[in-house]
Each structure stands twice: as structure tokens, then as C-alpha cells.
C-alpha positions in Angstrom: 10.5 -41.5 6.3 7.4 -42.7 4.6 8.7 -46.4 4.7 8.9 -46.4 8.2 6.2 -47.9 10.8 7.7 -46.3 13.5 7.6 -42.5 11.5 3.5 -43.6 11.0 4.0 -43.7 7.4 3.9 -39.9 7.4 5.4 -37.2 4.5 8.3 -35.3 5.0 5.6 -32.2 4.7 3.8 -33.8 7.6 6.7 -33.9 10.3 8.0 -30.4 9.7 4.5 -29.1 10.7 5.1 -31.1 14.2 7.6 -27.9 15.6 4.8 -25.6 14.3 1.8 -27.3 16.0 3.8 -28.5 19.1 3.3 -24.5 20.8 -0.7 -24.5 20.3 -0.8 -28.6 22.0 1.5 -27.4 24.7 -0.8 -24.7 25.5 -4.2 -27.1 25.2 -2.1 -29.6 27.3 -1.4 -26.3 30.4 -5.1 -26.0 30.1 -5.9 -29.1 30.7 -3.4 -29.5 33.1 -4.7 -26.2 35.5 -8.3 -27.3 34.9 -7.6 -30.6 36.9 -4.9 -29.3 39.6 -6.1 -28.6 42.9 -6.1 -25.3 44.2 -3.3 -25.5 47.0 -1.0 -27.8 44.6 2.9 -26.6 45.1 2.7 -27.0 41.0 0.1 -24.1 40.2 2.2 -20.6 40.2 4.8 -22.9 37.9 1.8 -23.9 35.7 0.0 -20.9 35.6 3.4 -19.3 34.6 4.4 -21.4 32.0 0.7 -20.9 30.3 1.2 -17.2 30.4 4.9 -17.7 28.3 3.4 -20.7 26.1 0.6 -18.5 25.5 2.6 -15.4 24.5 4.7 -17.7 22.5 2.0 -18.4 19.9 0.4 -15.4 19.7 3.5 -14.1 18.6 4.4 -16.4 16.4 0.9 -16.4 14.5 1.4 -12.5 14.5 4.4 -13.1 12.7 2.9 -15.2 10.5 0.3 -13.6 9.8 2.3 -10.4 8.8 4.3 -11.9 6.3 1.8 -13.6 4.6 0.4 -9.7 4.6 4.0 -8.6 2.9 3.8 -11.4 0.5 0.3 -10.8 -1.0 1.6 -7.1 -1.2 4.9 -8.4 -3.2 2.9 -10.8 -5.4 0.3 -7.3 -6.5 3.8 -5.2 -6.7 5.2 -7.9 -9.2 1.9 -7.8 -11.3 2.0 -4.8 -11.7 5.6 -4.5 -12.9 6.9 -2.8 -9.8 5.0 0.5 -11.3 3.0 1.2 -8.1 5.4 1.5 -4.3 2.6 -1.0 -2.6 5.3 -3.1 0.0 3.9 -0.8 2.7 3.1 -2.0 6.6 0.6 0.1 6.7 -1.2 -1.0 3.2 -3.6 -3.5 3.3 -5.2 -5.8 -0.1 -8.7 -6.6 0.8 -10.3 -7.4 -3.0 -9.4 -7.6 -6.4 -11.0 -9.0 -9.7 -11.6 -8.5 -13.3 -14.4 -5.9 -13.7 -16.1 -4.0 -17.4 -15.2 0.0 -17.3 -18.5 1.9 -19.5 -17.4 4.5 -22.4 -18.7 7.0 -21.6 -18.7 7.7 -25.6 -20.5 5.0 -27.3 -21.3 2.4 -24.3 -18.8 -0.1 -25.0 -17.5 -1.9 -22.7 -14.0 -2.7 -22.1 -11.8 -5.1 -19.8 -10.3 -3.4 -16.6 -9.4 -4.9 -13.3 -10.0 -3.4 -9.7 -7.1 -3.7 -6.7 -8.8 -2.0 -3.6 -6.4 -1.3 -0.7 -7.6 -0.2 2.9 -6.6 3.4 1.8 -6.8 3.5 -2.6 -8.3 1.7 -5.4 -6.0 1.1 -8.1 -8.1 0.9 -12.0 -5.7 -0.4 -14.2 -5.7 -2.1 -17.3 -4.7 -5.8 -18.1 -1.7 -6.6 -20.4 -0.6 -9.9 -22.3 1.9 -11.4 -21.7 2.7 -15.1 -21.9 4.2 -15.8 -18.2 1.5 -14.5 -16.0 -0.9 -11.8 -16.3 0.1 -8.5 -15.6 -1.3 -4.8 -15.3 -0.7 -1.4 -15.7 -2.4 1.4 -13.8 -4.6 3.4 -15.1 -5.8 5.5 -12.2 -5.1 5.8 -8.7 -8.1 6.9 -6.4 -7.9 7.6 -3.3 -10.6 6.0 -0.2 -10.9 9.7 1.1 -13.6 11.2 -0.3 -14.1 8.3 -2.4 -18.1 7.9 -3.4 -19.8 4.6 -4.5 -23.1 4.3 -5.2 -25.6 1.9 -7.7 -26.6 3.3 -11.2 -29.4 2.1 -13.8 -28.7 2.2 -17.8 -30.7 1.3 -19.8 -30.1 -2.1 -22.1 -26.7 -2.5 -19.4 -27.1 -4.6 -16.3 -25.1 -4.8 -13.1 -23.7 -0.9 -13.1 -22.2 0.9 -10.5 -20.4 4.4 -10.5 -17.1 5.3 -8.5 -16.9 8.5 -7.9 -13.2 10.0 -6.7 -12.0 13.6 -6.5 -10.1 13.4 -9.7 -11.8 10.7 -11.8 -15.6 9.4 -12.5 -15.9 5.4 -13.1 -19.1 3.7 -14.6 -18.5 -0.2 -14.3 -20.3 -3.3 -14.7 -19.9 -6.8 -13.0 -20.8 -10.3 -14.1 -23.5 -10.6 -12.1 -25.9 -8.9 -9.6 -24.3 -10.8 -6.8 -21.1 -9.2 -7.9 -22.0 -5.9 -8.4 -23.2 -5.7 -4.7 -19.8 -7.6 -3.2 -18.0 -4.5 -5.0 -20.3 -2.3 -4.0 -20.8 -3.6 -0.1 -16.8 -3.9 0.1 -16.0 -0.7 -1.1 -18.5 1.0 1.1 -17.4 -0.8 4.4 -13.3 0.3 3.4 -15.1 4.4 2.7 -16.5 3.8 6.5 -14.0 2.3 8.0 -11.2 4.7 6.6 -13.8 7.9 7.7 -13.8 6.1 11.3 -10.4 6.1 12.0 -9.9 9.5 10.3 -12.8 10.6 12.8 -10.8 8.8 15.8 -7.5 10.5 14.5 -8.6 14.0 15.0 -10.7 13.6 17.8 -7.5 12.4 19.8 -5.8 15.7 17.8 -8.4 17.4 19.2 -8.3 16.2 22.7 -4.2 16.9 22.6 -4.7 20.3 21.3 -6.8 21.3 23.7 -4.6 19.7 27.1 -1.7 21.1 25.4 -2.8 24.7 25.3 -5.6 24.5 28.3 -8.5 25.8 25.9 -11.9 25.1 26.9 -13.9 21.9 25.1 -16.5 23.8 23.6 -13.7 26.4 21.8 -12.1 23.9 20.1 -14.7 21.2 19.7 -13.9 19.3 16.0 -17.3 17.6 13.7 -15.2 14.6 14.1 -15.5 14.6 17.8 -18.8 15.8 17.8 -19.9 13.4 15.2 -18.7 10.3 17.6 -20.1 11.8 21.1 -22.9 9.5 22.4 -26.4 11.8 21.6 -24.8 13.8 19.4 -28.4 13.4 16.8 -30.0 16.1 18.1 -30.6 19.2 20.7 -27.4 21.9 21.3 -25.6 19.6 17.6 -28.4 20.1 15.6 -26.5 23.0 14.5 -23.5 21.2 12.7 -25.6 18.5 11.3 -27.8 21.2 9.1 -24.8 22.8 8.5 -23.5 19.3 7.1 -26.7 18.6 4.8 -26.0 22.2 3.3 -22.4 21.8 2.5 -23.2 18.3 1.5 -26.1 19.8 -1.4 -23.8 22.3 -2.1 -21.2 19.8 -3.7 -23.8 17.8 -5.1 -25.1 21.0 -6.9 -21.8 21.8 -8.2 -21.2 18.5 -9.5 -24.3 18.9 -12.2 -22.2 21.5 -13.5 -19.5 23.0 -15.1 -17.0 25.3 -12.6 -16.6 27.8 -15.5 -19.6 28.2 -17.2 -22.0 27.1 -14.9 -24.2 24.9 -17.8 -25.7 21.5 -16.6 -24.2 18.2 -17.9 -26.0 15.8 -19.9 -24.8 12.2 -21.0 -24.7 13.1 -25.1 -23.9 17.3 -25.5 -22.0 18.4 -22.6 -20.1 15.2 -20.6 -18.6 16.0 -17.3 -14.6 15.8 -16.8 -12.5 16.4 -13.9 -9.3 19.0 -14.0 -6.2 16.4 -13.4 -4.3 19.7 -11.3 -7.4 20.7 -8.9 -10.2 18.2 -9.3 -12.3 21.0 -10.6 -16.0 19.3 -12.4 -15.3 21.3 -16.0 -17.0 20.3 -19.6 -15.3 19.8 -22.4 -15.4 23.0 -24.1 -13.9 25.1 -20.6 -11.0 22.4 -20.6 -7.7 22.5 -22.5 -5.1 19.7 -22.4 -1.8 19.5 -20.7 1.0 17.2 -20.5 1.1 17.0 -16.8 2.7 13.2 -16.9 5.9 11.5 -17.4 4.2 9.6 -21.2 2.7 10.4 -24.0 -1.1 11.0 -23.1 -1.7 14.6 -22.5 -4.2 15.2 -19.5 -7.3 17.3 -18.9 -7.1 20.7 -16.9 -9.6 23.5 -16.2 -8.4 26.9 -17.8 -7.1 28.8 -14.9 -4.8 25.4 -14.2 -3.6 25.8 -18.0 -2.9 29.2 -18.1 -0.8 28.9 -14.2 0.7 26.1 -15.4 1.7 28.1 -18.9 2.9 31.2 -17.7 4.4 29.9 -14.1 4.9 26.1 -14.3 7.4 26.1 -11.1 5.2 28.9 -9.0 5.0 28.1 -5.6 1.0 27.6 -6.3 1.7 25.0 -8.8 5.0 23.4 -8.6 6.4 21.4 -12.3 6.6 18.4 -13.2 10.5 18.3 -12.9 10.6 20.6 -10.4 8.3 18.0 -8.0 10.7 14.8 -9.4 14.0 16.3 -8.5 12.6 17.6 -5.4 11.4 14.4 -4.0 14.4 12.4 -5.6 16.4 15.2 -3.0 14.1 14.1 -0.1 14.4 9.7 -0.8 18.8 10.8 -0.8 18.5 12.8 1.9 16.4 9.4 3.8 19.2 6.8 2.1 22.0 8.9 3.8 24.5 6.4 6.0 23.1 8.0 8.7 19.3 7.4 8.7 20.3 3.9 7.2 20.2 0.3 9.3 23.1 -0.3 6.9 24.6 0.8 4.0 28.1 0.8 1.7 29.2 0.9 -1.5 29.0 -2.6 -3.3 29.5 -3.7 -7.2 26.6 -4.7 -8.7 25.6 -7.1 -11.9 21.8 -8.3 -12.9 22.5 -9.0 -16.6 24.7 -9.6 -18.6 28.9 -8.8 -17.8 29.4 -5.2 -16.7 30.0 -4.6 -12.8 28.6 -1.0 -11.6 29.2 0.8 -8.7 26.4 1.3 -6.6 25.4 2.7 -3.0 23.6 -0.1 -1.6 21.7 0.5 1.5 18.9 0.1 3.9 16.9 2.9 5.3 15.5 2.5 8.8 12.0 3.9 8.0 11.7 0.9 5.6 13.6 -1.6 6.8 12.4 -4.6 4.8 13.2 -2.8 1.2 16.4 -2.4 -0.4 17.4 0.7 -2.5 20.1 1.0 -4.9 22.0 4.3 -6.2 24.3 4.5 -8.9 26.9 7.5 -9.3 26.0 8.3 -13.2 22.2 8.1 -11.4 22.4 11.8 -10.7 18.7 13.0 -9.9 17.2 9.9 -10.5 15.2 7.8 -7.6 16.8 4.9 -6.3 15.9 1.3 -7.6 13.6 0.1 -4.5 13.5 -3.6 -4.1 11.2 -5.5 -1.7 12.8 -7.8 0.3 9.9 -10.3 1.3 10.0 -13.3 -0.5 13.8 -13.3 -1.9 16.8 -15.5 -0.9 20.1 -14.6 0.1 23.6 -17.3 -1.0 26.9 -17.8 -2.2 27.1 -18.3 -6.0 26.8 -21.9 -7.1 29.9 -23.9 -8.6 28.8 -23.4 -11.9 28.7 -19.1 -11.8 31.9 -18.0 -12.3 33.0 -14.4 -11.5 36.1 -12.1 -12.2 35.8 -10.0 -8.6 35.8 -11.6 -5.4 33.7 -11.4 -2.6 30.8 -12.4 -4.8 26.9 -13.2 -3.0 23.9 -13.5 -5.0 20.0 -11.9 -4.0 17.5 -14.2 -5.9 13.9 -15.4 -6.5 12.1 -17.1 -8.9 12.1 -14.6 -12.1 15.2 -12.7 -10.9 18.3 -12.8 -9.6 20.8 -10.1 -8.3 24.7 -10.4 -7.6 26.4 -8.2 -5.4 30.7 -7.9 -4.7 32.1 -7.0 -1.6 35.6 -5.3 -0.7 36.4 -8.0 1.9 34.6 -10.9 2.9 33.6 -9.6 6.3 31.6 -6.7 4.6 30.2 -9.8 2.6 29.4 -11.8 5.4 27.4 -8.5 7.3 25.2 -7.9 4.0 24.5 -11.8 3.8 23.3 -11.9 7.1 21.2 -8.3 7.2 20.0 -9.5 3.9 18.6 -12.9 5.2 16.9 -11.7 8.2 15.5 -8.8 6.3 13.8 -11.3 3.9 11.9 -12.9 6.8 11.0 -9.8 8.4 13.2 -10.0 11.2 15.3 -7.2 10.5 13.6 -4.9 13.0 14.3 -6.9 16.0 17.8 -6.4 15.0 18.2 -3.4 14.1 19.9 -1.6 17.3 23.0 -4.1 16.9 23.3 -3.1 13.2 26.2 -0.2 11.9 27.6 0.9 9.0 30.7 0.0 8.6 
């Protein structure tokens, strides 16, 4: 192609871009055509309709590209986290990521950490040494709701700021002053946007309830709707502002003293901690340690929560970790049932080695871009999720020989999964569905799918 003058000596990549660029070119051409076309021309009606259609196609194409780019970015983060956090979700949006230093409260030393800022949460991670690509382990997950960020001044330590959540406070150090300001601004903007969305949602729910129950507006006006009303900064609504100020000052005061002994905190002899169960601010003297997570670490809890967990770990108020996992697994099982799936069946599964395992394989209606695998011996265990964007589907290569029949594979750069169906029809059906799901097209064809 590059040697041919008729092709303009362009590379193959340039030629592959031509069909994509043709749609916006048609749009520009039709706009110029309509500018020069007389109003009374018999072709004007068809030209306007053509412009409307091509503009819709261009918008749809751009939206689909943006959606896939967003999902690919989430998939990359998912792989870098080692599949520890289920973040591949259309509602998630990665806003900022980067290295940061965490200041130790004990001796003030700086520790290398990594932050992922999403529209709904912050993932505080520890880098893990790997030969190929850097991986991260999630140390703390902090919700944007209730999060606070502020600049702090520490002696002999520059570019510092703090992030305070419901259960954890972090003192962080950026490399430069500009980087510190950027982190503070983007986190604050994310918090404000989350607040606006929450207030809009509450205001909508409030108005919906008013219409449904036929109650006067004044009787159930929410704080969010009052704040969003024009002119709500004074006058009749002054009382709500004072209530908010008093409650804020009360919360600030509670953060300065221990919930149990009411003694004030200081950075040397009485450090501040958060109860991992209820989120209360406590001192070391008024806390105990309880293994709440499925690892070797022990989490700090207040004495009230410690006694409650020890006496009745599965009581209605506090759900034990084992019971909680069983409940979540049961809920996931109901989601992955055949009647709640876009497509599902039993398949033989092979990832490494030579042993095939019989698995229940399904794509749920609620998560059309995720494939779930559930083995018959996995009672009480969560099914394995595989985010499909980024994968390719094909038949095995000529050098791949298997004893079973009707084999197809799902693969990407670092992983290959093999499946074997009962017959050729089921094999072709799975390959078609997985190919569409990997491209993000499964939602458009969901109505035509049916379980075997």
C-alpha cells in the first residue's frame, strides 16, 4: 500500500482511519451544502433529514468510543490492583491517580503510597514489587461521601495535606507545592460534585413523595432542597443555616476529644484513632483489637463494639464476618440464577494444567459486561468475576490440542481461558455472545438472547 502512488504512500494505519473519519466529513459537507442551498430548493427537505441522521450517527459513535475508553481504563486499574476491588462498573469514573507520601503518625517518616481517586471513592494503596508492571494492594477504601480534605502545616515537612474519612485519617505529602494544590483542588471538586448529585437526588425524592402523598411542601422540605432554592441564604431559612453551623461545630468538637474518656488528643501522648466498626474517634487506651477482616491484621475497635462483637458476633445489630460473607454469596447466587441471566449454561473450564472442571458460566442481566464462573465445589464461596472488555474470543490454534470437543478460548495479553461446550451449537452461541460483550455491544442484543 505504501509503495502505491494512488494510495498517497500512506501507511495501513492511515487507511484504517478513513472509514471512521468519513462520518464527520459527511456531516461537515452537508452543513456547507445546506448553507448554499436555496430555501425553496426541492432537495432541501432531504438534505436536512440526511444531516440529522448523520449527526445522530456521529454522536452515537463518539459516545460508544468514550464508553469503551472509560471501561478499558477501569479494566487496566482492576488488573493493577490484582483483581482485589470490583471497580469495573459503568457508574465508576477514574478522575486522578498518582504516587504520594504518607507521613507516619508515630515517627513522622514518609512511606511510599499510591492514590486512585474515583467519583465515589478514594483507594489508598501500597505499591507491590513486580518484575513486569507495577501492582498495588488496597490498604484503605474511603467513600467520597463525608470525606474532608485540607491543607496542614507541619514543622520541617513541606507540601502536606490531610484526608479525613468516616473511619480513617491520612496525613499525606506531595512532591511539590503545585502537586499538593492540584490534589486538594481535584479531591475538593469531586466532593462538591458528589454533594450536588446527592442533594439533587434528595430533592427529587422529596418532591416525588410530596406528589405521592399529597402533603404540603413546607411539611417535608428537605435540607438539600432548601439549599438548592434561590434566595435560601437568608430570611425564612436562616434557622436551617444556624442548625447546620451548630451541628458542624459539634462534630468538630467531637473529633478533638475521645468518645469514651472525653480527653483531648495530642500528637505525642494521646493519638487519635477510628473505630473500624462504628467509626467513632477514640484514643488507644479506650480501644481494643479485633480480627474483623480475613487476613492476619487486627483492626482497632472501641470497647463497646469489642464487647458487642465478642458476646454476639451475629446479633441483629452487628453481623459477623462469616455470616456476612455467606449472605453476600447467597445474594450473588440469586443474581446469577438462570432466570436473572442474559445467557448461562454449564461448560468445562481449563485455565492452567490439564484438568478440566465443570463450571456454571453466566452473564447476569445486571452486569452484562462481566462473566461469572461458579464451580460445583465452591459452596459458600463467591463466584469468580471476569470483566469481558479487552478480551478476544476464538477457536484454539493449530498447535493447541485437547481431548474434549467444542473448545473455544477467551484471551488477552496476560491470560488465556479455555471452555468446552456440550455441542457445536452451544459453542457458537457462547462465542457470539462473548465477542459482543467484549466490545460492549451486549446491551443492544440482550432482548434476543435466551438460555439453552
